[in-house]
Structure formats: C-alpha cells, structure tokens
C-alpha positions as CSV (number, residue, x, y, z in Angstrom):
1,X,-3.3,-64.7,-13.0
2,X,-4.9,-62.7,-10.2
3,X,-3.3,-64.9,-7.5
4,X,0.1,-64.4,-9.2
5,X,-0.4,-60.6,-9.2
6,X,-1.4,-60.5,-5.5
7,X,1.7,-62.6,-4.6
8,X,3.9,-60.2,-6.6
9,X,2.4,-57.2,-4.8
10,X,3.0,-58.9,-1.4
11,X,6.7,-59.2,-2.2
12,X,6.8,-55.6,-3.4
13,X,5.3,-54.3,-0.2
14,X,7.6,-56.5,1.8
15,X,10.6,-55.1,-0.1
16,X,9.4,-51.5,0.6
17,X,8.9,-52.3,4.3
18,X,12.5,-53.6,4.5
19,X,13.8,-50.5,2.8
20,X,11.9,-48.2,5.1
21,X,13.1,-50.1,8.2
22,X,16.7,-50.0,7.0
23,X,16.3,-46.3,6.4
24,X,14.9,-45.7,9.8
25,X,17.7,-47.6,11.5
26,X,20.4,-45.7,9.6
27,X,18.7,-42.4,10.5
28,X,19.1,-43.3,14.2
29,X,22.8,-44.2,13.7
30,X,23.9,-41.2,11.6
31,X,23.2,-37.5,11.9
32,X,20.3,-35.9,9.9
33,X,22.9,-34.3,7.6
34,X,24.0,-37.8,6.5
35,X,20.7,-39.7,6.7
36,X,17.6,-37.7,7.5
37,X,14.7,-39.5,9.1
38,X,11.6,-40.6,7.2
39,X,9.6,-38.0,9.2
40,X,12.0,-35.2,8.1
41,X,11.8,-36.3,4.4
42,X,8.1,-36.4,4.7
43,X,8.0,-32.8,6.0
44,X,10.3,-31.8,3.1
45,X,7.9,-33.5,0.6
46,X,4.9,-31.7,2.1
47,X,6.8,-28.4,1.9
48,X,7.8,-29.0,-1.8
49,X,4.2,-29.9,-2.7
50,X,2.6,-26.9,-0.9
51,X,5.1,-24.0,-1.1
52,X,7.5,-24.6,-3.9
53,X,6.9,-24.3,-7.7
54,X,6.9,-28.1,-7.9
55,X,5.0,-28.5,-11.2
56,X,7.0,-25.7,-12.9
57,X,10.2,-27.5,-12.1
58,X,8.8,-30.9,-13.2
59,X,7.6,-29.4,-16.5
60,X,11.0,-27.8,-17.2
61,X,12.8,-31.1,-16.6
62,X,10.2,-33.2,-18.5
63,X,10.3,-30.8,-21.5
64,X,14.1,-31.2,-21.7
65,X,13.6,-35.0,-21.4
66,X,11.0,-35.1,-24.2
67,X,13.2,-33.0,-26.5
68,X,16.2,-35.2,-25.9
69,X,14.4,-38.5,-26.3
70,X,12.6,-37.3,-29.4
71,X,15.9,-36.6,-31.0
72,X,17.6,-39.8,-29.8
73,X,14.6,-42.1,-30.7
74,X,14.0,-40.6,-34.1
75,X,17.7,-40.4,-35.1
76,X,18.6,-43.7,-33.4
77,X,15.7,-45.6,-35.1
78,X,16.7,-44.4,-38.6
79,X,20.4,-45.2,-38.0
80,X,19.6,-48.5,-36.4
81,X,17.4,-49.7,-39.3
82,X,20.0,-48.5,-41.8
83,X,22.9,-50.2,-40.0
84,X,20.8,-53.4,-39.6
85,X,20.3,-53.6,-43.3
86,X,23.6,-52.4,-44.6
87,X,26.8,-54.2,-43.5
88,X,29.1,-51.5,-44.9
89,X,27.4,-48.7,-43.0
90,X,27.6,-50.9,-39.9
91,X,31.4,-51.2,-40.3
92,X,31.6,-47.5,-40.8
93,X,29.5,-46.4,-37.8
94,X,30.3,-49.0,-35.2
95,X,33.6,-47.4,-34.0
96,X,31.7,-44.1,-33.6
97,X,28.9,-45.7,-31.6
98,X,31.5,-47.5,-29.4
99,X,33.3,-44.2,-28.9
100,X,30.1,-42.5,-27.8
101,X,29.4,-45.3,-25.3
102,X,32.9,-45.3,-23.9
103,X,33.2,-41.6,-23.1
104,X,32.0,-40.9,-19.5
105,X,28.8,-38.8,-19.3
106,X,30.5,-36.2,-17.1
107,X,33.1,-35.6,-19.9
108,X,30.3,-35.0,-22.4
109,X,28.6,-32.7,-19.9
110,X,31.8,-30.6,-19.4
111,X,32.1,-30.2,-23.1
112,X,28.4,-29.4,-23.5
113,X,28.6,-26.6,-20.9
114,X,31.5,-25.1,-22.8
115,X,29.7,-25.4,-26.1
116,X,26.1,-24.5,-25.1
117,X,26.4,-22.6,-21.8
118,X,24.3,-22.9,-18.7
119,X,20.7,-22.5,-20.1
120,X,19.6,-26.2,-20.2
121,X,20.9,-27.1,-23.6
122,X,23.8,-29.0,-22.1
123,X,21.4,-31.3,-20.2
124,X,19.5,-32.1,-23.5
125,X,22.8,-32.7,-25.3
126,X,24.1,-35.1,-22.7
127,X,20.8,-37.0,-22.6
128,X,20.9,-37.4,-26.4
129,X,24.5,-38.6,-26.4
130,X,23.8,-41.1,-23.6
131,X,20.7,-42.6,-25.0
132,X,21.4,-42.5,-28.8
133,X,23.8,-45.5,-28.8
134,X,21.2,-47.6,-26.8
135,X,18.5,-46.9,-29.4
136,X,20.8,-47.7,-32.3
137,X,21.9,-51.0,-30.7
138,X,18.3,-52.1,-29.9
139,X,17.0,-51.3,-33.4
140,X,20.0,-53.0,-35.1
141,X,19.1,-56.1,-33.1
142,X,15.4,-55.9,-34.0
143,X,16.2,-55.7,-37.7
144,X,18.5,-58.7,-37.5
145,X,15.8,-60.7,-35.8
146,X,13.0,-60.0,-38.3
147,X,11.4,-63.3,-39.4
148,X,12.7,-63.8,-43.0
149,X,9.8,-66.2,-43.7
150,X,7.4,-63.3,-43.2
151,X,9.4,-61.1,-45.5
152,X,9.4,-63.9,-48.1
153,X,5.6,-64.3,-47.7
154,X,5.2,-60.5,-48.3
155,X,7.3,-60.8,-51.5
156,X,5.1,-63.7,-52.6
157,X,2.0,-61.6,-52.1
158,X,3.8,-58.8,-53.9
159,X,3.6,-56.3,-51.0
160,X,4.5,-52.8,-51.8
161,X,7.4,-51.2,-49.8
162,X,4.9,-49.3,-47.7
163,X,2.8,-52.4,-47.0
164,X,5.9,-54.5,-46.3
165,X,6.9,-51.8,-43.8
166,X,3.6,-51.4,-42.0
167,X,2.5,-55.1,-42.1
168,X,5.7,-56.9,-41.4
169,X,8.7,-54.8,-40.5
170,X,7.2,-52.5,-37.9
171,X,5.2,-55.2,-36.0
172,X,8.5,-57.2,-35.8
173,X,10.4,-54.3,-34.4
174,X,7.8,-53.3,-31.8
175,X,8.9,-55.7,-29.0
176,X,12.5,-54.5,-29.3
177,X,11.5,-50.9,-29.4
178,X,9.4,-51.3,-26.2
179,X,12.4,-52.6,-24.4
180,X,14.6,-49.9,-25.8
181,X,12.1,-47.2,-24.7
182,X,12.0,-48.5,-21.1
183,X,15.8,-48.4,-21.0
184,X,16.3,-44.9,-22.5
185,X,13.5,-43.3,-20.4
186,X,15.2,-44.5,-17.2
187,X,18.6,-43.4,-18.5
188,X,17.1,-40.1,-19.7
189,X,15.6,-39.1,-16.4
190,X,18.9,-39.8,-14.6
191,X,21.1,-38.0,-17.1
192,X,18.8,-35.0,-17.5
193,X,18.7,-34.4,-13.8
194,X,22.5,-34.9,-13.5
195,X,23.0,-32.3,-16.2
196,X,20.7,-29.9,-14.5
197,X,22.5,-30.3,-11.2
198,X,25.8,-29.2,-12.8
199,X,24.6,-26.7,-15.4
200,X,21.2,-25.2,-14.5
201,X,19.5,-23.2,-11.8
202,X,16.0,-24.4,-12.6
203,X,14.3,-27.8,-13.1
204,X,14.5,-30.7,-10.6
205,X,18.3,-30.7,-10.9
206,X,18.4,-27.0,-10.0
207,X,16.4,-27.7,-6.9
208,X,18.7,-30.5,-5.9
209,X,21.6,-28.1,-6.3
210,X,19.8,-25.6,-4.0
211,X,19.3,-28.3,-1.4
212,X,23.0,-29.3,-1.6
213,X,24.2,-25.7,-1.2
214,X,22.0,-25.2,1.8
215,X,22.9,-28.7,3.2
216,X,19.3,-29.7,3.3
217,X,19.7,-33.5,3.0
218,X,16.0,-34.1,3.6
219,X,15.1,-32.1,0.5
220,X,17.7,-34.0,-1.5
221,X,16.0,-37.3,-0.4
222,X,12.6,-35.7,-1.2
223,X,13.5,-34.6,-4.7
224,X,15.1,-38.0,-5.3
225,X,11.8,-39.7,-4.3
226,X,10.0,-37.4,-6.8
227,X,12.4,-38.4,-9.6
228,X,11.9,-42.1,-8.9
229,X,8.1,-41.6,-8.8
230,X,8.2,-39.8,-12.1
231,X,10.2,-42.5,-13.7
232,X,7.8,-45.2,-12.4
233,X,4.8,-43.3,-13.7
234,X,6.4,-42.8,-17.1
235,X,7.4,-46.4,-17.3
236,X,3.9,-47.5,-16.4
237,X,2.3,-45.3,-19.0
238,X,4.6,-46.7,-21.7
239,X,3.9,-50.3,-20.6
240,X,0.2,-49.6,-20.7
241,X,0.4,-48.1,-24.2
242,X,2.3,-51.1,-25.6
243,X,0.3,-53.8,-23.7
244,X,-3.2,-52.5,-24.5
245,X,-2.7,-50.8,-27.8
246,X,0.3,-51.8,-29.9
247,X,0.6,-55.3,-28.4
248,X,-3.0,-56.1,-29.3
249,X,-2.4,-54.9,-32.9
250,X,0.7,-57.1,-33.1
251,X,-1.2,-60.2,-32.1
252,X,-4.0,-59.4,-34.5
253,X,-1.4,-59.1,-37.2
254,X,-0.3,-62.7,-36.7
255,X,-3.8,-64.1,-37.4
256,X,-4.5,-61.7,-40.3
257,X,-5.1,-63.0,-43.8
258,X,-3.3,-61.2,-46.5
259,X,-5.3,-60.1,-49.5
C-alpha cells in the first residue's frame, strides 16, 4: 500500500513539473499580459498574502458557498429520497430537473442579478440552481440501489421507521452522498466565483474582477491558484471525514448483529 502511494505521488509530481515547464515555455513565447511568468505570479501571490485582505475575501466567498451548498444538499437530499421512493413524483419533477440542468449558468446569473441585485445573493442563487439537480440525481440513484435484502431483514426484525432509517437506509446512501458531495463542492467553488466576478465587488470573484480591469494577468493566475488550492483542501477534508469516520461506521454496520 505504501509503495503504491509513493508511486502515485511520483506521477503527481511529474505531472506538476510538466505543467510548470509548459507554463514557463509559453511565458517566453507570449507577452506577460497573455501568459505571465511563474516568477511574476509568485510575486503576485506574495503580494496577496502580505498586503491584501486575503482571508477576508476567502471568508466572504466560503460563506456564500456554505450557504448555497447547505440549501442544495438539504433540499436535494429530501427531494432525491422522495423521488427515489415515489414513481409519480419522479414523473412530475423530472422535467423540472431537466430544465434546471439545461439552462446555461450564465442565463441563471443574469436573471439572479435582476431579481436579487449585486450584493452577493445572485452568486448564492446560481450555486444552488447549478448544484441542486446533481444532488437530486445522486440521491435518487442511491435510493434505487439500496439492498432490498437488508430492508427485508429489517422488516423481519421489526425495525421501527427510525431504526430502519439509521441502521439500513443512511449507511446504504453514504457512498453515493460522498461522491455527490465531491462533485457539488467542485461545481460550487467554480460557480460561486463566477457569480462574484459578474455581480460582486468583494470576495475572490471581486478580486478577479479588479485584476481584469487593471489588466493584471499575474494576479488573475494567482487568485486562480488560490481557488484551486481551496478546492483541493476542501475535497481532502471531506474525503478524510468519510474515510476515517463515516466509512468506519459503515463497515462496522455490516458486521453488526441486530437485536
């Protein structure tokens, strides 16, 4: 296992080196306005970390993301479970979900700016609209793949509805919810920042807008690196939580004796 991890890390490092070399070559070919050098972006990162209100902007964007994902995950989970269990509701809501998926995010954003103004609510709205269908689809799939033999066993042991939910339904849904969470977090970061670029003067998106207006391509690259890093950290935290906490409980559930 350790050897496999070392091999994976080698390939990751090699991939990063290739990206940096390609970046450096392109920076020699094109002007700094098009492709800034690694050194220039490094100076921009240092400037952001030392002189700008970095953490304030990160907190603003992260707060909007948490609000948006809280809404989409809670509402999407409820709707996904209901749709998964009820065919009539599925037939009723499927066209609406398909419609939400087919409308371009930029169209939702324009409408959100008209409806909510330029104070950040538009960014939250577009993140909810973009991630909600993904949550619903993942949860519907999770409900449909619940092991019916486990459900029948619960009925034989005369589980209450609460016990059926906590001992069988939730542990069966967890793997799908983990995959769903990783997808919507990545989508959420991208959409929130896009919304801020077009509708806010603060947050990470607001700083990207300032860099664009001032034609500071190095800062655009620097803030992009920060966004990617934030997504990577968030994803790692979620993976750790599932792998060390929830996953262990799920495996313990498989060997548990029901009394």
